[in-house]
matplotlib code that plots the C-alpha trace (Angstrom):
import matplotlib.pyplot as plt

x = [-0.1, 1.2, 0.5, 0.9, 3.3, 0.9, 3.9, 4.5, 0.8, 1.1, 4.4, 2.3, -0.5, 1.3, 3.1, 0.0, -1.1, 2.0, 1.6, -2.3, -0.8, 1.9, -0.7, -3.3, -0.6, 0.4, -3.3, -3.6, 0.0, -1.2, -4.7, -3.3, -0.6, -3.5, -5.6, -2.8, -1.6, -5.0, -5.4, -2.1, -3.1, -5.6, -2.5, 0.4, 0.3, 0.8, 3.5, 5.3, 5.1, 6.7, 9.4, 10.2, 10.2, 14.3, 15.1, 12.5, 9.1, 8.1, 8.9, 12.5, 12.3, 12.3, 10.7, 11.8, 9.7, 6.1, 5.4, 7.8, 5.5, 3.0, 5.8, 6.6, 3.2, 2.9, 6.6, 5.6, 2.2, 3.6, 6.1, 4.0, 1.2, 4.5, 5.4, 1.8, 1.6, 4.8, 3.8, 1.0, 3.7, 5.9, 3.7, 2.2, 6.2, 6.9, 3.7, 4.6, 8.3, 7.8, 4.7, 3.0, 3.6, 2.3, 0.4, 3.8, 5.6, 3.0, 3.2, 6.5, 6.4, 3.9, 6.0, 8.9, 7.0, 5.8, 9.7, 10.8, 8.4, 9.0, 12.9, 12.2, 9.9, 12.6, 15.4, 13.3, 12.6, 16.7, 17.1, 14.5, 15.1, 19.0, 20.4, 18.4, 18.8, 22.4, 23.3, 21.3, 22.7, 26.3, 24.9, 23.2, 26.2, 28.9, 31.2, 28.9, 27.3, 23.6, 21.3, 18.1, 17.1, 14.7, 11.3, 12.7, 16.4, 15.0, 12.5, 15.2, 17.7, 15.3, 13.4, 16.4, 18.1, 14.9, 14.6, 18.3, 18.9, 15.3, 16.4, 20.1, 17.8, 16.5, 20.2, 19.1, 16.0, 18.0, 21.1, 18.5, 17.1, 20.6, 21.2, 17.8, 19.0, 22.3, 24.3, 25.9, 26.1, 26.6, 30.2, 31.4, 29.7, 31.2, 34.8, 34.8, 33.3, 36.1, 36.0, 32.1, 32.8, 35.1, 32.5, 29.6, 32.1, 32.1, 28.5, 28.2, 30.2, 27.9, 24.7, 25.9, 25.2, 27.8, 31.6, 32.2, 33.3, 30.1, 27.6, 29.2, 29.8, 26.0, 25.1, 27.9, 26.7, 23.3, 24.7, 27.3, 24.5, 22.3, 25.3, 25.6, 21.8, 22.0, 24.9, 22.0, 19.2, 21.7, 22.5, 18.6, 18.2, 20.8, 19.4, 15.8, 17.8, 19.1, 16.1, 14.4, 14.8, 13.5, 10.7, 9.7, 10.3, 8.0, 5.3, 5.5]
y = [0.0, 3.3, 6.9, 10.0, 12.5, 16.0, 17.8, 15.7, 15.9, 20.0, 20.1, 18.0, 20.0, 23.1, 21.8, 20.9, 24.4, 26.0, 23.7, 25.3, 28.5, 28.4, 26.7, 29.7, 32.3, 30.5, 30.3, 34.2, 34.9, 32.8, 34.3, 37.7, 36.7, 35.1, 38.2, 40.6, 38.5, 38.2, 41.9, 42.2, 40.6, 43.8, 46.3, 44.1, 45.5, 48.8, 47.9, 46.7, 49.8, 51.7, 49.4, 49.7, 53.6, 53.3, 51.8, 53.9, 51.4, 48.1, 48.8, 48.9, 44.8, 42.1, 38.7, 35.6, 33.0, 32.2, 32.3, 34.8, 37.9, 35.5, 34.5, 38.2, 39.0, 36.1, 37.0, 40.5, 39.4, 37.1, 39.5, 42.3, 40.4, 39.1, 42.7, 44.0, 41.2, 41.6, 43.3, 40.8, 37.9, 39.7, 40.6, 36.6, 35.6, 37.9, 37.0, 33.4, 33.7, 36.0, 34.3, 36.2, 39.4, 42.2, 45.2, 47.5, 45.0, 44.2, 48.2, 47.7, 44.8, 46.8, 49.6, 47.2, 46.0, 49.4, 50.5, 47.4, 47.9, 51.6, 50.8, 48.2, 50.8, 53.5, 51.0, 49.8, 53.6, 54.6, 51.4, 52.7, 56.2, 56.2, 53.2, 52.2, 55.5, 55.5, 51.5, 50.8, 53.4, 52.1, 48.6, 48.8, 51.2, 49.1, 48.2, 50.7, 47.3, 47.5, 45.7, 45.0, 42.7, 40.3, 41.0, 38.0, 39.0, 42.5, 42.1, 39.4, 42.0, 44.9, 42.7, 41.2, 44.6, 46.2, 43.2, 43.1, 46.4, 46.9, 44.4, 45.7, 48.7, 46.4, 46.5, 49.2, 46.9, 43.8, 45.6, 46.8, 43.4, 42.0, 44.7, 44.3, 40.4, 41.4, 40.1, 43.3, 46.4, 50.1, 50.5, 47.8, 48.9, 52.0, 51.1, 48.6, 51.0, 51.1, 47.3, 47.9, 50.0, 47.4, 44.9, 47.4, 47.8, 44.2, 44.2, 46.9, 45.3, 42.0, 43.8, 46.6, 45.7, 47.3, 47.2, 51.5, 52.8, 55.4, 53.2, 51.3, 54.7, 55.7, 52.5, 52.5, 56.3, 54.9, 52.1, 53.7, 56.0, 53.2, 51.5, 54.6, 54.6, 51.0, 51.8, 54.7, 52.1, 49.7, 52.4, 52.8, 49.5, 49.0, 51.9, 50.1, 46.8, 49.1, 50.7, 47.4, 45.9, 49.3, 49.1, 45.7, 46.3, 49.5, 47.2, 44.8]
z = [0.1, -0.9, 0.7, -0.9, 0.1, 0.2, -0.6, -3.9, -4.8, -4.2, -6.5, -9.0, -9.1, -9.2, -12.6, -14.3, -13.2, -14.7, -18.1, -17.8, -18.2, -20.4, -22.7, -22.0, -22.8, -25.7, -27.3, -26.8, -28.6, -31.4, -31.4, -31.8, -34.3, -36.5, -36.5, -37.1, -39.9, -41.4, -41.2, -42.9, -46.0, -46.6, -46.7, -47.5, -51.3, -49.2, -47.1, -50.4, -51.9, -48.7, -48.3, -52.3, -52.0, -51.1, -54.5, -56.5, -56.2, -57.4, -61.0, -60.4, -59.4, -61.8, -61.1, -62.6, -60.8, -61.6, -57.9, -56.5, -56.2, -54.5, -52.1, -51.1, -50.5, -48.4, -46.6, -46.2, -44.6, -42.0, -41.1, -40.6, -38.8, -36.5, -35.8, -34.9, -32.5, -30.7, -28.2, -27.2, -27.6, -25.2, -22.7, -22.6, -22.4, -19.5, -17.9, -17.6, -17.0, -14.3, -12.5, -9.1, -10.2, -7.8, -8.7, -9.5, -10.9, -13.4, -14.3, -14.6, -17.2, -18.8, -19.5, -20.3, -23.1, -24.4, -24.3, -26.3, -29.0, -29.0, -29.2, -32.0, -33.8, -33.7, -35.0, -37.9, -38.3, -38.6, -40.9, -43.0, -43.0, -42.9, -43.6, -46.9, -48.6, -48.1, -48.7, -52.0, -54.0, -53.1, -53.8, -56.8, -58.4, -57.3, -60.2, -62.6, -63.4, -64.2, -61.1, -61.5, -58.3, -57.9, -55.1, -53.4, -52.7, -52.1, -49.6, -47.7, -47.9, -46.5, -44.0, -42.7, -42.4, -40.7, -38.1, -36.7, -36.7, -34.7, -32.5, -31.8, -30.5, -27.5, -26.0, -23.2, -22.0, -22.3, -19.5, -17.8, -16.9, -16.5, -13.7, -12.1, -11.5, -10.6, -13.5, -14.5, -13.0, -14.2, -13.1, -15.0, -18.5, -18.0, -17.4, -20.0, -22.8, -25.2, -25.5, -26.1, -29.1, -30.5, -29.9, -31.6, -34.8, -35.0, -34.9, -37.4, -39.8, -39.4, -40.0, -42.1, -45.8, -47.3, -46.9, -46.7, -43.5, -44.1, -43.8, -40.6, -39.1, -39.6, -37.4, -35.2, -33.9, -32.4, -31.1, -29.0, -28.0, -27.0, -25.1, -22.9, -22.6, -21.1, -18.6, -17.3, -17.2, -15.3, -12.7, -12.3, -11.9, -9.4, -7.5, -7.5, -6.2, -3.4, -2.5, -2.4, 0.9, 2.4, 0.4, 1.7, 5.3, 5.2, 3.5, 6.3]

ax = plt.figure().add_subplot(projection="3d")
ax.plot(x, y, z, "-o")
ax.set_aspect("equal")
plt.show()
């Protein structure tokens, strides 16, 4: 005859409750993604027109394969749907990773998601308004050879550049979270700023589509500014950590 340990039973129930919560949050994220993707099908052609402005419009592209234009339309719709659903996806992800949030912590989570969305949009805008207008003429006129890009290669290039630069603009939020958990601190980040600039130069060389120093510098400048913004946010996170025990004592 076996007897069940109440503690083990509680752990099993807690485990299945977490699985149910994960399932629910994934369902919310998938529904948001499905809704935004279906909505993107309505205005995908307008997004395509906007993305081709730096090259002179869709007429500057030449399709070779029969299904190429359809594939581009679907790819742009899916990417647009993902970006529109990103705030919901991020919120559901963070809410699951950090369970049992207090009202104040929930407010910080919402602010963090909004900040991440804003910084990603800022990075995309920078790539579209600054990087593409400078990179495309260099690439299309390199060696004075006439170039007519295919829609598939052009949109892979543009969406990849927009995404990775948008992702790189998440650096301040990442360092804030790391500092909040005590993984990094502001003084160490400030001490190794020279190493950070070398790393930023390597990242810029990888992300930048051209090899000329002008375009690399265009990307390095905001990344360096973002690094020092990261130092400031890490400092604020440390101050919040130092004040946390006092706050808890007062609450008790």
